[in-house]
N, C-alpha and C positions, 0 to 999 in steps of 0.2 A: 641927493642922488643915491647915496648908499642905502638909505631907508627905502626908497622906491625900488631899488634893485633887489633888496632883501625881501620885500613884500612880493615882488614879481616872482622871484625864485620859489618862495614858499607857496605861492598860489599855483605855480606851474606844477610843482611836485604833488601838491594836494589834488590838482585836477587830474593828473596821471593816475594817482591812486584811486580816485573816485571812478574813473573810467573802467578800471579793470576789476575792482572788488565786487563780489556778488552780494552787496549789502544795500541795494537801493530800496528794497521793500522787505518787510519781515512779516511772518504769519505764525502766530501761536495757536495751535489747535487745542480747544478746551477738552475735546474728547481724548486726546493723546498729548499730555503735557510733557512727554519725554522727547518730543521732536519740535524743532524750530525750523521753519522754512524761510529761506532768504532768496531773493531774486536780484539779479544784476542785469546789465546790458548783454552779457555774453552767456550767462549760465544761471541755473537754479540749483541751490544747495539745500540739503537736509542735514541739520546738526542734531545728533542724538545725545541724550544726557550722559552716556558713558564716554563721550568725547569723539566718537566716530563722525566724520563729515563725508557725505557723498554728494558730489556735484555732477551735473549733466548739462551739456550745452543745449541751448535752445534748438529745437528740431529743425526749423526752417526760418530763414530771414523773412520770407513773405508771410509766415504764419504769426509773426510777432505783431502786437498792437502798434498802431502808427507812432505813438509817442516813443516807444522803444527803438523803432527803426530810425526815426529822425534823431533821437538822442545819441545813438551810436555814431552817426555821421557828424553831428555837431560836436560831440566830445572829442572825436579824433581830430576834427578841424581845430578845436580849441587847443589841444595838445601841440599840434604843429605850429599854430600861430604863437603860442606861448614860447616855444623853443626859438622860433624865428625872432620874436620880439627881444628875448634875452640876448641872442647872438648879435642883433643889430644895435641894441642899446649899450652893450658892454664896451665897444670901442669909443662910444660917445661920452663915456663918463670922464669927468675931470681927472680922476685918479689914474686913468688908463693912459699910457704914454703913446699909444698909436694915434696917428693923425694930428700930432701937436702943432705941426706947421700949417695945418688947414683947419682953423676953428669953425668955419662955416660947414665943413663936412661933419665935424663932431656934433654940431647942433642938429644937423639933418638926420644923422644916424640916431641920435637920442630921441628926436621927435618921431621918427619912423618906428623905432622900437617901442616907444610909449603908445603909439597908435595901435601897433600890432598886439601889444599886451592888453590894451583896453578892449579891443575887439575879441580877444581870447576870453576875457572876463565875461563879456556879454554872451559869447558862444558857450560858456559854461553855465551861466545863470539860466538861460532859456530852457535847455533840456531838463535840468534838475527841477526847475519850477514847474514845468509842464508835467513831468511825472508825479511830482508832489500834488499838483492840482487834481490830476486824474485819480490819484490815490484817495484824496479827500472826497471826491465825487462818488467813487465806488464804496467808500466806507459808510457814507451817509445815504446810500441808495435805499429808498423805502420799498422798492419792489423786491428786494432780496430779503428772505426771512431772517429773523434775528439769530436763529440757530446756526446759520452759515458763517464760518470764520471769514474775517476780512483782513486784507493787507493793510499794514501800517507803515509809517516812515521807517526806513532803515538808517543806519549810521552814515552811509555814503551820501544820503540826501543832505544832511547837515554839513558834512565835509565839503560837498559840492558847492553849497551856498557860501561857505567861507572861502573856498578856492576862487570862486568867481569874484567875490568882493576883494580879495587880496590882489588878484590879477588886475582888476579895474583900478583899484587904488594905486598899485605900483605903477601901472601904465600912466595914470594921471599925474602922479608925482614926477615921473621921468619926463613926460612931455612938458610939464610946466616948469621944470628946472632949467 
């Protein structure tokens, strides 16, 4: 139970970080190697070699590609479900003294928390994988000339995969315990 809760908390924090950092995609321009462009769900940033970083929010929600619009919603849902799962599972832990006189309630809370955390894990894995899939499709698109720079995976993509796996594993451990 302690391991499941630790994995769930680590996954939830990682999922929250993944949602808000602008590192889902990165773009290095061969023509101007002094700038690195990064894109997230909420903003696009340009990091220059001297250390200056300029970020701008996406202009319009409706102008975003469909994968980013849906990813915003699913990641916020995942963060809410992860928090709910942790709050439900905590009183159900054996080490927690709440509800000791009602063991059936502790089991149900633990199971509900595990189910919410597992759902949060899936809600994290789907948008991260969808954005990664579209990044790969765009990268290998033969209709785009080779001279045009292409987006690549950012650090938040990998963090999101780990977050989803930790949330799902933590939820599964809590539900099975």
